[in-house]
N, CA, C and O atoms as a CHARMM CRD file, in Angstrom:
* protein
*
  208
    1    1 UNK  N      0.85200  -1.18700   0.00000 PROA 1      0.00000
    2    1 UNK  CA     0.00000   0.00000   0.00000 PROA 1      0.00000
    3    1 UNK  C      0.89300   1.24500   0.00000 PROA 1      0.00000
    4    1 UNK  O      1.86400   1.32200   0.75200 PROA 1      0.00000
    5    2 UNK  N      0.56900   2.16600  -0.80800 PROA 2      0.00000
    6    2 UNK  CA     1.33100   3.39900  -0.93500 PROA 2      0.00000
    7    2 UNK  C      0.94300   4.35400   0.19100 PROA 2      0.00000
    8    2 UNK  O     -0.15900   4.90300   0.20700 PROA 2      0.00000
    9    3 UNK  N      1.86800   4.54300   1.13200 PROA 3      0.00000
   10    3 UNK  CA     1.57600   5.41100   2.27900 PROA 3      0.00000
   11    3 UNK  C      1.37500   6.86200   1.85400 PROA 3      0.00000
   12    3 UNK  O      0.66200   7.61700   2.51400 PROA 3      0.00000
   13    4 UNK  N      1.99900   7.24000   0.76400 PROA 4      0.00000
   14    4 UNK  CA     1.83200   8.60300   0.25700 PROA 4      0.00000
   15    4 UNK  C      0.37000   8.84400  -0.14900 PROA 4      0.00000
   16    4 UNK  O     -0.18200   9.91600   0.09900 PROA 4      0.00000
   17    5 UNK  N     -0.24300   7.83900  -0.77200 PROA 5      0.00000
   18    5 UNK  CA    -1.64800   7.96900  -1.15600 PROA 5      0.00000
   19    5 UNK  C     -2.54300   8.08400   0.07700 PROA 5      0.00000
   20    5 UNK  O     -3.47900   8.88400   0.09900 PROA 5      0.00000
   21    6 UNK  N     -2.25500   7.29300   1.08700 PROA 6      0.00000
   22    6 UNK  CA    -3.05400   7.34700   2.31400 PROA 6      0.00000
   23    6 UNK  C     -2.90400   8.69900   3.00400 PROA 6      0.00000
   24    6 UNK  O     -3.87400   9.24300   3.53300 PROA 6      0.00000
   25    7 UNK  N     -1.69000   9.23500   2.99800 PROA 7      0.00000
   26    7 UNK  CA    -1.45500  10.55000   3.58200 PROA 7      0.00000
   27    7 UNK  C     -2.19300  11.62300   2.79200 PROA 7      0.00000
   28    7 UNK  O     -2.80700  12.51900   3.37200 PROA 7      0.00000
   29    8 UNK  N     -2.13100  11.53000   1.47600 PROA 8      0.00000
   30    8 UNK  CA    -2.82500  12.48800   0.61300 PROA 8      0.00000
   31    8 UNK  C     -4.33300  12.39800   0.82300 PROA 8      0.00000
   32    8 UNK  O     -5.02900  13.41400   0.84400 PROA 8      0.00000
   33    9 UNK  N     -4.82900  11.17800   0.97700 PROA 9      0.00000
   34    9 UNK  CA    -6.25600  10.96700   1.20100 PROA 9      0.00000
   35    9 UNK  C     -6.68700  11.64000   2.51000 PROA 9      0.00000
   36    9 UNK  O     -7.72200  12.30500   2.55200 PROA 9      0.00000
   37   10 UNK  N     -5.91200  11.47300   3.55700 PROA 10     0.00000
   38   10 UNK  CA    -6.24500  12.07500   4.84800 PROA 10     0.00000
   39   10 UNK  C     -6.19200  13.60100   4.77900 PROA 10     0.00000
   40   10 UNK  O     -7.04500  14.27500   5.35700 PROA 10     0.00000
   41   11 UNK  N     -5.20700  14.14600   4.08200 PROA 11     0.00000
   42   11 UNK  CA    -5.10000  15.59800   3.94200 PROA 11     0.00000
   43   11 UNK  C     -6.29200  16.16700   3.18000 PROA 11     0.00000
   44   11 UNK  O     -6.83800  17.20100   3.56400 PROA 11     0.00000
   45   12 UNK  N     -6.69400  15.50300   2.11400 PROA 12     0.00000
   46   12 UNK  CA    -7.85700  15.96300   1.34200 PROA 12     0.00000
   47   12 UNK  C     -9.12900  15.88300   2.16800 PROA 12     0.00000
   48   12 UNK  O     -9.98800  16.76200   2.09100 PROA 12     0.00000
   49   13 UNK  N     -9.24400  14.83000   2.95500 PROA 13     0.00000
   50   13 UNK  CA   -10.42800  14.67000   3.80600 PROA 13     0.00000
   51   13 UNK  C    -10.52900  15.83800   4.79100 PROA 13     0.00000
   52   13 UNK  O    -11.60700  16.39400   5.00000 PROA 13     0.00000
   53   14 UNK  N     -9.39300  16.20100   5.39100 PROA 14     0.00000
   54   14 UNK  CA    -9.38300  17.32000   6.34000 PROA 14     0.00000
   55   14 UNK  C     -9.73100  18.63900   5.64300 PROA 14     0.00000
   56   14 UNK  O    -10.50100  19.44200   6.17000 PROA 14     0.00000
   57   15 UNK  N     -9.16000  18.85300   4.45600 PROA 15     0.00000
   58   15 UNK  CA    -9.45900  20.07700   3.70500 PROA 15     0.00000
   59   15 UNK  C    -10.93500  20.15100   3.34100 PROA 15     0.00000
   60   15 UNK  O    -11.54700  21.21800   3.40100 PROA 15     0.00000
   61   16 UNK  N    -11.50100  19.00700   2.96400 PROA 16     0.00000
   62   16 UNK  CA   -12.91100  18.97000   2.58500 PROA 16     0.00000
   63   16 UNK  C    -13.79700  19.33100   3.77900 PROA 16     0.00000
   64   16 UNK  O    -14.74800  20.10000   3.64400 PROA 16     0.00000
   65   17 UNK  N    -13.48000  18.77600   4.93200 PROA 17     0.00000
   66   17 UNK  CA   -14.24800  19.08400   6.14300 PROA 17     0.00000
   67   17 UNK  C    -14.11600  20.56200   6.48900 PROA 17     0.00000
   68   17 UNK  O    -15.10900  21.21000   6.82200 PROA 17     0.00000
   69   18 UNK  N    -12.91100  21.09700   6.41500 PROA 18     0.00000
   70   18 UNK  CA   -12.69700  22.51600   6.70200 PROA 18     0.00000
   71   18 UNK  C    -13.49600  23.38900   5.74000 PROA 18     0.00000
   72   18 UNK  O    -14.11600  24.36800   6.15500 PROA 18     0.00000
   73   19 UNK  N    -13.48100  23.03400   4.45400 PROA 19     0.00000
   74   19 UNK  CA   -14.22000  23.80800   3.45200 PROA 19     0.00000
   75   19 UNK  C    -15.71700  23.74800   3.71700 PROA 19     0.00000
   76   19 UNK  O    -16.41700  24.75000   3.57100 PROA 19     0.00000
   77   20 UNK  N    -16.20400  22.58600   4.10200 PROA 20     0.00000
   78   20 UNK  CA   -17.63700  22.44000   4.39300 PROA 20     0.00000
   79   20 UNK  C    -18.02900  23.28800   5.59600 PROA 20     0.00000
   80   20 UNK  O    -19.07500  23.93700   5.58800 PROA 20     0.00000
   81   21 UNK  N    -17.20400  23.28600   6.61500 PROA 21     0.00000
   82   21 UNK  CA   -17.49700  24.08400   7.81400 PROA 21     0.00000
   83   21 UNK  C    -17.39800  25.58000   7.51000 PROA 21     0.00000
   84   21 UNK  O    -18.23800  26.36500   7.94900 PROA 21     0.00000
   85   22 UNK  N    -16.37900  25.96200   6.76500 PROA 22     0.00000
   86   22 UNK  CA   -16.17100  27.37500   6.42600 PROA 22     0.00000
   87   22 UNK  C    -17.32700  27.91700   5.59300 PROA 22     0.00000
   88   22 UNK  O    -17.80100  29.03000   5.82200 PROA 22     0.00000
   89   23 UNK  N    -17.77200  27.12500   4.63200 PROA 23     0.00000
   90   23 UNK  CA   -18.82800  27.56900   3.72100 PROA 23     0.00000
   91   23 UNK  C    -20.22600  27.19700   4.19400 PROA 23     0.00000
   92   23 UNK  O    -21.22600  27.55800   3.57400 PROA 23     0.00000
   93   24 UNK  N    -20.27500  26.46600   5.30600 PROA 24     0.00000
   94   24 UNK  CA   -21.54800  26.03000   5.89700 PROA 24     0.00000
   95   24 UNK  C    -22.43300  25.31600   4.88600 PROA 24     0.00000
   96   24 UNK  O    -23.65500  25.46900   4.88300 PROA 24     0.00000
   97   25 UNK  N    -21.78400  24.53000   4.02500 PROA 25     0.00000
   98   25 UNK  CA   -22.53400  23.80000   3.00300 PROA 25     0.00000
   99   25 UNK  C    -21.70300  22.64400   2.47100 PROA 25     0.00000
  100   25 UNK  O    -20.50500  22.77900   2.22300 PROA 25     0.00000
  101   26 UNK  N    -22.36400  21.50500   2.30100 PROA 26     0.00000
  102   26 UNK  CA   -21.71000  20.36900   1.65800 PROA 26     0.00000
  103   26 UNK  C    -21.78800  20.48500   0.14300 PROA 26     0.00000
  104   26 UNK  O    -21.14300  19.71800  -0.57200 PROA 26     0.00000
  105   27 UNK  N    -22.57400  21.43800  -0.35200 PROA 27     0.00000
  106   27 UNK  CA   -22.77900  21.59600  -1.79200 PROA 27     0.00000
  107   27 UNK  C    -21.97000  22.74500  -2.38200 PROA 27     0.00000
  108   27 UNK  O    -22.11700  23.06300  -3.56200 PROA 27     0.00000
  109   28 UNK  N    -21.12200  23.36600  -1.57600 PROA 28     0.00000
  110   28 UNK  CA   -20.27100  24.44900  -2.07400 PROA 28     0.00000
  111   28 UNK  C    -19.27600  23.86300  -3.07400 PROA 28     0.00000
  112   28 UNK  O    -18.80700  22.73800  -2.90000 PROA 28     0.00000
  113   29 UNK  N    -18.95500  24.61900  -4.11400 PROA 29     0.00000
  114   29 UNK  CA   -18.07200  24.14300  -5.17500 PROA 29     0.00000
  115   29 UNK  C    -16.73400  23.63700  -4.62300 PROA 29     0.00000
  116   29 UNK  O    -16.24200  22.60000  -5.07000 PROA 29     0.00000
  117   30 UNK  N    -16.14200  24.34400  -3.66800 PROA 30     0.00000
  118   30 UNK  CA   -14.86600  23.92000  -3.09700 PROA 30     0.00000
  119   30 UNK  C    -14.97500  22.53700  -2.45800 PROA 30     0.00000
  120   30 UNK  O    -14.07800  21.70700  -2.60500 PROA 30     0.00000
  121   31 UNK  N    -16.06400  22.29800  -1.75800 PROA 31     0.00000
  122   31 UNK  CA   -16.28600  21.00600  -1.09900 PROA 31     0.00000
  123   31 UNK  C    -16.45300  19.91000  -2.14600 PROA 31     0.00000
  124   31 UNK  O    -15.90000  18.82000  -2.00200 PROA 31     0.00000
  125   32 UNK  N    -17.20500  20.19600  -3.18300 PROA 32     0.00000
  126   32 UNK  CA   -17.45200  19.20700  -4.22900 PROA 32     0.00000
  127   32 UNK  C    -16.17500  18.84400  -4.98100 PROA 32     0.00000
  128   32 UNK  O    -15.95000  17.67700  -5.30100 PROA 32     0.00000
  129   33 UNK  N    -15.35800  19.82400  -5.25600 PROA 33     0.00000
  130   33 UNK  CA   -14.09500  19.56900  -5.95700 PROA 33     0.00000
  131   33 UNK  C    -13.18100  18.70100  -5.08800 PROA 33     0.00000
  132   33 UNK  O    -12.57700  17.74700  -5.57600 PROA 33     0.00000
  133   34 UNK  N    -13.08600  19.03200  -3.82100 PROA 34     0.00000
  134   34 UNK  CA   -12.25900  18.23500  -2.91500 PROA 34     0.00000
  135   34 UNK  C    -12.81500  16.82100  -2.77600 PROA 34     0.00000
  136   34 UNK  O    -12.05700  15.85300  -2.72000 PROA 34     0.00000
  137   35 UNK  N    -14.12100  16.70700  -2.72100 PROA 35     0.00000
  138   35 UNK  CA   -14.75700  15.39900  -2.61200 PROA 35     0.00000
  139   35 UNK  C    -14.45600  14.53800  -3.83800 PROA 35     0.00000
  140   35 UNK  O    -14.17800  13.34600  -3.70200 PROA 35     0.00000
  141   36 UNK  N    -14.50800  15.11800  -5.01000 PROA 36     0.00000
  142   36 UNK  CA   -14.21100  14.37400  -6.22900 PROA 36     0.00000
  143   36 UNK  C    -12.75500  13.92400  -6.26300 PROA 36     0.00000
  144   36 UNK  O    -12.45600  12.80700  -6.68500 PROA 36     0.00000
  145   37 UNK  N    -11.86000  14.78600  -5.82100 PROA 37     0.00000
  146   37 UNK  CA   -10.44500  14.41600  -5.75300 PROA 37     0.00000
  147   37 UNK  C    -10.23500  13.27500  -4.76700 PROA 37     0.00000
  148   37 UNK  O     -9.47900  12.33800  -5.02600 PROA 37     0.00000
  149   38 UNK  N    -10.90600  13.37200  -3.65400 PROA 38     0.00000
  150   38 UNK  CA   -10.82200  12.32200  -2.64100 PROA 38     0.00000
  151   38 UNK  C    -11.37300  11.00400  -3.18200 PROA 38     0.00000
  152   38 UNK  O    -10.79600   9.94400  -2.94000 PROA 38     0.00000
  153   39 UNK  N    -12.47200  11.06800  -3.90500 PROA 39     0.00000
  154   39 UNK  CA   -13.05200   9.86700  -4.52100 PROA 39     0.00000
  155   39 UNK  C    -12.04700   9.17800  -5.44600 PROA 39     0.00000
  156   39 UNK  O    -11.93200   7.95200  -5.44100 PROA 39     0.00000
  157   40 UNK  N    -11.32800   9.96200  -6.23300 PROA 40     0.00000
  158   40 UNK  CA   -10.35300   9.39600  -7.16100 PROA 40     0.00000
  159   40 UNK  C     -9.24400   8.65900  -6.41500 PROA 40     0.00000
  160   40 UNK  O     -8.81000   7.58800  -6.83800 PROA 40     0.00000
  161   41 UNK  N     -8.79400   9.22900  -5.31800 PROA 41     0.00000
  162   41 UNK  CA    -7.73900   8.57800  -4.53700 PROA 41     0.00000
  163   41 UNK  C     -8.26700   7.31400  -3.87100 PROA 41     0.00000
  164   41 UNK  O     -7.56700   6.30200  -3.81800 PROA 41     0.00000
  165   42 UNK  N     -9.48600   7.36200  -3.36500 PROA 42     0.00000
  166   42 UNK  CA   -10.08900   6.18400  -2.73500 PROA 42     0.00000
  167   42 UNK  C    -10.17800   5.04300  -3.73500 PROA 42     0.00000
  168   42 UNK  O     -9.86300   3.90000  -3.40100 PROA 42     0.00000
  169   43 UNK  N    -10.60000   5.33800  -4.94800 PROA 43     0.00000
  170   43 UNK  CA   -10.69200   4.30600  -5.99100 PROA 43     0.00000
  171   43 UNK  C     -9.30700   3.73300  -6.28500 PROA 43     0.00000
  172   43 UNK  O     -9.15300   2.52400  -6.45400 PROA 43     0.00000
  173   44 UNK  N     -8.31500   4.59700  -6.34500 PROA 44     0.00000
  174   44 UNK  CA    -6.94400   4.14600  -6.61000 PROA 44     0.00000
  175   44 UNK  C     -6.44900   3.22800  -5.48700 PROA 44     0.00000
  176   44 UNK  O     -5.82400   2.20200  -5.75600 PROA 44     0.00000
  177   45 UNK  N     -6.72300   3.59100  -4.24300 PROA 45     0.00000
  178   45 UNK  CA    -6.32000   2.76200  -3.11000 PROA 45     0.00000
  179   45 UNK  C     -7.03600   1.41700  -3.16000 PROA 45     0.00000
  180   45 UNK  O     -6.42400   0.37900  -2.90600 PROA 45     0.00000
  181   46 UNK  N     -8.30800   1.42700  -3.48200 PROA 46     0.00000
  182   46 UNK  CA    -9.06800   0.17600  -3.57400 PROA 46     0.00000
  183   46 UNK  C     -8.51000  -0.72300  -4.67800 PROA 46     0.00000
  184   46 UNK  O     -8.42800  -1.93900  -4.50700 PROA 46     0.00000
  185   47 UNK  N     -8.13500  -0.14000  -5.78500 PROA 47     0.00000
  186   47 UNK  CA    -7.53400  -0.93100  -6.87700 PROA 47     0.00000
  187   47 UNK  C     -6.23000  -1.56800  -6.43000 PROA 47     0.00000
  188   47 UNK  O     -5.96400  -2.73300  -6.72500 PROA 47     0.00000
  189   48 UNK  N     -5.41800  -0.79400  -5.71500 PROA 48     0.00000
  190   48 UNK  CA    -4.13900  -1.33000  -5.22700 PROA 48     0.00000
  191   48 UNK  C     -4.38000  -2.47000  -4.24300 PROA 48     0.00000
  192   48 UNK  O     -3.67600  -3.47900  -4.28300 PROA 48     0.00000
  193   49 UNK  N     -5.34800  -2.32500  -3.37900 PROA 49     0.00000
  194   49 UNK  CA    -5.65600  -3.37800  -2.40800 PROA 49     0.00000
  195   49 UNK  C     -6.15400  -4.63700  -3.11300 PROA 49     0.00000
  196   49 UNK  O     -5.81400  -5.75300  -2.72100 PROA 49     0.00000
  197   50 UNK  N     -6.94900  -4.45100  -4.13700 PROA 50     0.00000
  198   50 UNK  CA    -7.49500  -5.58800  -4.88300 PROA 50     0.00000
  199   50 UNK  C     -6.37600  -6.33700  -5.62700 PROA 50     0.00000
  200   50 UNK  O     -6.45600  -7.55000  -5.82300 PROA 50     0.00000
  201   51 UNK  N     -5.34700  -5.60900  -6.03400 PROA 51     0.00000
  202   51 UNK  CA    -4.23900  -6.20000  -6.78900 PROA 51     0.00000
  203   51 UNK  C     -3.32500  -7.03600  -5.90000 PROA 51     0.00000
  204   51 UNK  O     -2.54800  -7.84700  -6.40500 PROA 51     0.00000
  205   52 UNK  N     -3.40600  -6.85000  -4.59100 PROA 52     0.00000
  206   52 UNK  CA    -2.52200  -7.61200  -3.69000 PROA 52     0.00000
  207   52 UNK  C     -2.91700  -9.05500  -3.57300 PROA 52     0.00000
  208   52 UNK  O     -2.27000  -9.81600  -2.85400 PROA 52     0.00000
């Protein structure tokens, strides 16, 4: 498992939560963009786990 991906995933998750709290909305563009980026990393991690 790539620890760099896991670290990046955690950082994006924190940024997404901060953006949601700051904008008081889960539908704010900043939150959605971060969520999509996080989704891409999650899929990549799942693929790596499946390949093991």
